[in-house]
C-alpha positions as CSV (number, residue, x, y, z in Angstrom):
1,M,0.0,-0.3,0.2
2,A,1.5,3.2,-0.8
3,S,2.1,6.0,1.3
4,T,1.4,9.6,1.2
5,S,4.9,10.7,1.6
6,P,6.8,11.7,-1.7
7,L,9.8,9.5,-2.2
8,L,10.9,10.9,-5.2
9,T,10.0,14.6,-6.6
10,V,11.5,15.4,-10.2
11,T,10.7,18.7,-10.9
12,Q,11.5,20.5,-14.7
13,L,14.4,18.1,-15.1
14,R,16.3,18.8,-18.5
15,A,18.9,16.8,-19.6
16,S,21.1,16.1,-22.7
17,V,23.2,13.2,-24.4
18,A,26.3,14.0,-26.4
19,G,25.3,17.6,-26.5
20,H,21.8,16.6,-27.7
21,P,18.7,17.7,-25.8
22,I,16.8,15.2,-25.0
23,L,14.7,15.8,-21.8
24,H,12.7,19.0,-21.7
25,G,11.0,19.7,-18.4
26,V,10.3,16.2,-16.7
27,D,7.8,16.6,-13.9
28,L,7.2,13.1,-11.5
29,T,6.4,12.2,-8.4
30,V,6.9,8.9,-6.8
31,R,5.1,8.2,-3.2
32,A,6.6,5.4,-1.0
33,G,5.2,2.2,-2.0
34,E,4.1,3.4,-5.6
35,I,5.0,1.4,-8.8
36,H,5.0,3.8,-11.8
37,V,5.3,2.5,-15.6
38,I,6.8,5.1,-18.3
39,M,5.7,4.2,-21.6
40,G,6.4,5.9,-25.0
41,P,7.8,5.5,-28.8
42,N,11.4,5.3,-29.5
43,G,13.8,8.2,-28.4
44,A,11.1,10.0,-26.1
45,G,13.8,9.9,-23.4
46,K,12.6,7.2,-21.0
47,S,16.1,5.6,-20.6
48,T,17.8,8.8,-20.3
49,F,15.5,9.9,-17.8
50,V,16.4,7.0,-15.6
51,H,20.1,7.0,-16.1
52,A,19.9,10.7,-15.3
53,L,18.3,9.8,-11.9
54,M,21.1,7.0,-11.5
55,G,23.7,9.9,-12.2
56,H,25.2,8.1,-15.6
57,P,28.2,10.1,-16.6
58,S,26.7,9.9,-20.2
59,V,23.6,12.1,-19.6
60,S,24.1,15.9,-18.3
61,V,21.9,17.4,-16.2
62,A,21.2,21.2,-17.6
63,K,18.2,22.3,-15.3
64,G,15.7,21.0,-12.4
65,K,15.3,19.6,-9.5
66,V,15.4,16.1,-8.1
67,L,14.9,15.2,-4.4
68,F,15.0,11.8,-3.1
69,R,13.7,11.1,0.7
70,G,14.1,15.0,0.6
71,H,17.3,15.3,-0.4
72,N,19.0,16.7,-3.5
73,L,19.7,13.6,-5.5
74,L,22.0,15.5,-8.1
75,G,24.3,16.6,-5.7
76,L,25.2,12.6,-5.0
77,S,27.6,10.6,-7.2
78,P,26.2,7.1,-8.5
79,D,27.4,5.0,-5.8
80,E,26.2,7.4,-3.1
81,R,22.6,7.1,-5.1
82,A,22.9,3.5,-4.5
83,R,24.0,3.6,-0.9
84,A,21.0,6.1,-0.2
85,G,18.4,3.4,-1.9
86,L,18.1,3.8,-5.6
87,F,19.0,0.8,-7.8
88,L,19.2,0.8,-12.1
89,A,18.5,-2.7,-13.6
90,F,19.8,-1.8,-17.5
91,Q,18.0,-2.7,-20.4
92,Y,21.2,-4.8,-21.8
93,P,23.0,-6.0,-18.5
94,R,26.8,-6.2,-19.2
95,E,29.1,-9.1,-18.5
96,I,31.7,-9.3,-16.0
97,A,34.2,-11.6,-16.7
98,G,36.1,-13.0,-13.5
99,V,33.7,-11.5,-11.2
100,T,31.1,-14.2,-10.1
101,L,27.8,-12.9,-9.4
102,G,27.7,-13.9,-5.8
103,S,30.6,-11.6,-4.8
104,L,29.3,-8.8,-6.8
105,L,26.1,-9.4,-4.5
106,F,28.0,-9.6,-1.2
107,S,30.2,-6.6,-2.3
108,A,27.2,-4.2,-2.9
109,Y,25.6,-5.6,0.2
110,R,28.4,-5.0,2.2
111,A,28.8,-1.3,0.7
112,Q,25.0,-0.4,0.9
113,A,24.0,-2.2,4.2
114,P,25.5,0.1,6.6
115,D,23.5,3.0,5.3
116,R,20.1,1.7,5.3
117,M,19.5,-2.1,5.6
118,V,18.1,-3.5,8.9
119,D,21.0,-5.8,9.6
120,K,23.7,-2.9,9.0
121,G,25.6,-5.8,6.8
122,K,26.0,-8.1,9.7
123,M,25.4,-11.5,7.4
124,T,28.5,-13.6,7.4
125,P,29.4,-14.7,3.9
126,V,27.7,-18.2,4.5
127,E,24.7,-16.9,5.9
128,F,24.6,-14.3,3.0
129,R,24.8,-17.2,0.6
130,A,22.1,-19.0,2.0
131,H,20.1,-15.8,1.8
132,C,21.0,-15.4,-1.9
133,E,20.1,-19.1,-2.7
134,R,16.5,-18.4,-1.1
135,K,15.9,-15.7,-3.4
136,A,17.1,-17.3,-6.4
137,R,14.9,-20.2,-5.9
138,E,11.9,-17.6,-5.5
139,L,13.3,-16.6,-9.3
140,H,13.1,-20.0,-10.2
141,M,17.1,-19.2,-10.7
142,S,19.9,-22.0,-9.9
143,S,22.0,-21.2,-7.3
144,A,24.7,-22.2,-9.7
145,F,24.4,-18.9,-11.4
146,L,25.8,-17.1,-7.9
147,E,29.6,-18.9,-9.0
148,R,29.3,-18.0,-12.6
149,P,30.8,-14.7,-14.0
150,V,28.1,-12.0,-14.6
151,N,26.2,-12.6,-17.1
152,V,28.8,-14.7,-18.8
153,G,27.3,-17.1,-21.1
154,F,23.5,-16.3,-19.7
155,S,20.3,-15.8,-22.0
156,G,18.8,-12.8,-22.2
157,G,16.3,-13.8,-19.7
158,E,18.9,-15.2,-17.3
159,K,20.3,-11.9,-17.5
160,K,17.0,-10.1,-16.5
161,K,16.5,-12.5,-13.7
162,A,20.0,-11.8,-12.3
163,E,18.9,-8.5,-12.2
164,I,15.8,-9.0,-10.3
165,L,18.0,-11.3,-8.3
166,Q,20.2,-8.1,-7.3
167,L,17.1,-6.3,-6.6
168,A,15.7,-8.7,-4.2
169,V,19.0,-9.2,-2.0
170,L,19.7,-5.3,-2.0
171,C,16.2,-4.2,-1.1
172,P,16.1,-1.0,-2.4
173,A,13.9,2.0,-1.9
174,L,13.5,3.0,-5.8
175,A,14.4,0.5,-8.2
176,L,14.8,2.3,-11.9
177,L,14.2,-0.6,-14.4
178,D,14.8,0.1,-17.7
179,E,13.1,-1.9,-20.2
180,M,13.0,-5.3,-18.2
181,D,10.8,-7.0,-21.0
182,S,13.1,-6.4,-23.7
183,G,13.9,-9.9,-25.4
184,L,12.0,-11.6,-23.0
185,D,9.8,-15.0,-23.4
186,I,6.4,-15.4,-21.8
187,D,7.7,-17.4,-19.1
188,A,10.5,-15.4,-18.4
189,L,8.4,-12.0,-18.5
190,K,6.1,-13.5,-15.7
191,V,8.7,-14.7,-13.4
192,I,10.3,-11.4,-13.7
193,T,7.1,-9.4,-13.2
194,Q,6.3,-11.5,-10.1
195,G,9.7,-10.8,-8.6
196,I,8.7,-7.3,-8.6
197,E,5.2,-7.8,-7.4
198,A,6.6,-9.8,-4.6
199,L,8.9,-6.9,-3.3
200,R,5.9,-4.4,-3.3
201,S,5.6,-2.9,0.4
202,P,5.9,0.6,1.4
203,R,9.4,0.6,1.8
204,F,9.9,-0.3,-2.1
205,S,8.9,1.8,-5.0
206,A,9.7,1.5,-9.0
207,I,9.9,3.5,-12.0
208,L,9.1,0.6,-14.9
209,V,10.2,1.9,-18.2
210,T,8.8,-0.1,-21.3
211,H,7.5,0.4,-24.9
212,Y,4.9,-2.6,-24.6
213,A,1.6,-2.9,-22.1
214,R,2.3,-6.6,-22.0
215,L,4.4,-6.2,-19.0
216,L,1.1,-5.0,-17.5
217,H,-0.4,-8.1,-18.1
218,H,1.3,-9.4,-14.9
219,L,2.0,-6.6,-13.1
220,K,-0.2,-3.7,-11.1
221,P,1.1,-0.2,-11.6
222,D,-0.1,2.7,-9.5
223,R,0.9,4.9,-12.3
224,V,1.1,4.9,-16.1
225,H,3.0,7.9,-18.0
226,V,3.4,8.7,-21.4
227,M,6.7,10.5,-22.5
228,V,7.1,12.1,-26.0
229,A,9.9,14.3,-26.6
230,G,11.5,14.1,-23.5
231,S,8.2,15.4,-21.7
232,I,5.3,13.5,-19.8
233,V,2.6,14.4,-22.0
234,E,-0.1,11.8,-20.3
235,S,-0.5,10.2,-17.0
236,G,-3.2,7.7,-15.9
237,G,-4.2,4.4,-14.7
238,A,-3.7,0.9,-15.9
239,A,-6.5,1.7,-18.4
240,L,-4.0,4.3,-20.4
241,A,-1.5,1.3,-21.0
242,K,-4.5,-1.0,-22.9
243,R,-5.3,2.0,-24.7
244,L,-1.6,2.5,-25.7
245,E,-1.6,-1.0,-26.7
246,R,-4.8,-0.4,-29.1
247,E,-3.8,2.9,-30.4
248,G,0.0,2.9,-30.0
249,Y,1.4,6.5,-30.0
250,A,0.3,8.3,-33.2
251,K,-2.1,10.6,-31.3
252,Y,1.1,12.1,-29.5
253,G,2.8,13.3,-33.3
254,K,6.5,12.5,-34.1
255,G,8.1,12.7,-31.2
256,A,12.2,13.3,-30.3
257,E,14.5,12.1,-32.6
258,T,16.3,9.1,-31.4
259,V,19.8,9.5,-29.9
260,R,21.2,6.2,-28.8
261,M,23.9,5.9,-26.2
262,K,26.3,3.2,-25.0
263,L,25.5,2.4,-21.7
């Protein structure tokens, strides 16, 4: 159940990539416990928006204000934002040779837990491994993946499950999920959305970026927003997503020119 307290407040956010203006004054408020979905055509600025919130170095913020838990988010480095409770799941997760998924998770847990987790990072490696294995089983993911290099040899669905496993283990206050449904089959999509729904609580919020309403067949968002040409042009409930599935984005015009980033 969502709280009335604003967790994230974005006011007139403007940002560019490689000198090209992409975001043209985005306004958004996310309250604790809410799940928001941002939809829109290619090049609308959806991915740029969540990467700006996370502090990706390719995104240059020109103007605007972002408050997270009442504090200025734009003044923090990406690692400080993560410790404060933000999490970004990539559309195309990178492979990290030589670093196991289990080691990555334990390092992230130890770095973030003292600032915001109940146990303050006191789990031993053995306890933490058992915790990860429980979370992996909930995602129908073999615990053997914890011993494999991050995303190396993983299928598209396995990479997205690994992102959700990180999400489940690290328990962020706000998850930024960039096109998690990209390249997934129906079964993998169901596992991913069920994993997100299982995390729903007053202590967990999410912003999901997607092109397609199929993500919402298994997930019930609190709000749906349409982004076109770097601005949110319409907001509503699940009915808005269903209408977009029927009608597409033609009514909003051509939209912004696509600018692709290497993320």
